C-alpha positions in Angstrom: 4.6 13.9 -22.6 5.3 14.6 -18.4 3.9 11.6 -16.2 3.7 11.5 -12.5 3.9 7.7 -10.6 2.7 6.9 -7.4 3.3 3.8 -5.2 0.3 2.4 -3.7 -0.2 2.5 0.0 -1.1 0.1 2.5 -4.4 0.7 4.2 -6.2 -1.2 7.1 -8.1 -3.8 6.5 -10.7 -6.4 9.3 -12.2 -9.2 8.2 -15.4 -10.9 9.1 -12.9 -12.8 11.4 -11.8 -9.8 13.0 -8.4 -10.6 10.9 -6.0 -7.4 10.6 -5.1 -7.2 6.7 -3.3 -4.5 4.4 -4.9 -3.8 1.2 -2.6 -1.8 -1.0 -4.5 1.2 -2.8 -4.1 4.0 -5.4 -3.4 6.9 -3.2 -2.7 10.1 -4.8 -1.1 13.0 -2.9 -2.3 16.3 -4.0 -2.8 20.1 -2.8 -6.0 22.5 -2.9 -6.0 26.2 -3.2 -9.1 28.5 -3.7 -9.7 32.1 -3.5 -6.0 32.3 -3.4 -5.2 30.5 -0.4 -3.2 27.1 0.0 -4.5 24.4 2.2 -1.6 23.7 4.4 -1.3 20.1 4.1 -1.0 17.3 1.4 -4.5 15.7 0.7 -3.9 11.4 0.2 -6.9 11.0 -2.2 -8.3 7.4 -3.2 -8.1 7.1 -6.9 -11.4 5.8 -7.5 -12.3 4.8 -11.2 -15.7 4.3 -9.7 -16.5 7.8 -8.4 -17.8 10.3 -11.2 -16.7 13.5 -9.4 -14.2 14.4 -6.3 -15.8 14.2 -2.9 -13.6 15.4 0.4 -14.4 15.9 3.7 -15.7 19.4 4.6 -13.2 20.4 7.3 -10.5 20.6 4.5 -12.7 23.3 2.4 -13.6 25.2 5.8 -9.9 25.8 6.2 -9.8 27.1 2.9 -12.3 29.7 4.2 -14.9 28.2 1.9 -18.3 28.5 3.0 -19.4 24.9 2.6 -23.1 25.2 2.2 -23.0 28.0 0.0 -22.0 25.9 -2.6 -24.1 24.2 -5.4 -25.8 21.5 -3.4 -25.4 17.5 -4.7 -26.3 14.4 -3.4 -23.7 11.2 -3.6 -25.2 7.4 -3.9 -23.3 5.0 -2.6 -23.1 1.3 -1.8 -26.5 0.5 -0.8 -28.1 3.4 -2.4 -27.6 5.3 0.3 -27.1 9.1 -0.3 -24.9 11.6 1.4 -25.4 15.6 0.9 -22.5 17.7 -0.8 -21.7 21.3 -1.7 -19.7 21.6 -5.0 -16.9 24.3 -5.1 -14.1 25.5 -7.6 -10.7 24.7 -6.5 -7.5 24.8 -8.3 -5.7 21.3 -7.6 -1.9 20.8 -7.8 -0.3 17.0 -8.0 3.5 17.5 -8.4 4.2 20.3 -10.6 1.0 20.0 -12.5 -2.0 22.0 -11.7 -5.7 22.4 -13.0 -8.9 24.0 -12.2 -11.6 21.5 -11.3 -14.6 21.1 -9.0 -14.7 19.4 -5.4 -18.0 18.4 -3.5 -17.5 19.0 0.2 -19.1 16.9 2.6 -19.9 16.9 6.2 -20.9 13.0 6.0 -18.1 11.9 4.3 -14.4 11.5 5.7 -12.3 9.7 3.1 -10.9 12.1 0.2 -11.8 10.6 -3.2 -10.9 11.5 -6.7 -13.2 10.7 -9.4 -13.3 10.6 -13.5 -15.1 13.9 -14.4 -13.5 15.9 -11.3 -9.8 14.3 -11.6 -9.2 11.6 -14.4 -10.4 14.0 -17.2 -7.3 16.1 -16.7 -5.1 13.3 -17.9 -3.9 11.7 -21.4 -3.5 8.7 -19.5 -4.0 7.2 -16.2 -2.8 3.3 -15.4 -3.4 1.3 -12.5 -0.6 -1.2 -12.8 -1.7 -4.2 -9.6 1.3 -6.0 -10.0 4.0 -3.3 -9.6 1.4 -1.8 -7.0 1.9 1.6 -8.9 0.0 4.4 -10.5 0.9 6.2 -13.4 -0.5 9.7 -14.7 0.6 10.9 -18.0 -0.6 14.7 -18.9 
């Protein structure tokens, strides 16, 4: 079975005492295409087992010439039960040499690219978060 391996990447964190720390997170580099247009940059996405759907900033979809507001409107509820509006669109996602058709919800109110269980995890046989080795393994 083909496997893709990714090192966790450090992300900044400031605690309640204004002290700077690094937290290592499972970040997956993807590419997107829509309507025969390929997004020109790699997108570093947080692999989030607590998220159901893929959620990306709207500017990424706009660069693909997707009419964001024409997508299926949806509301994503987050911490504190605060909702943000997003618009669902079909895209092709590329991870290494593996690709598949999925949906992405694009939002003007969200900045961190997130890959969720329904929109991403279901396209893999196994996903292993190795906290000790700071690695993610995707088998398809």
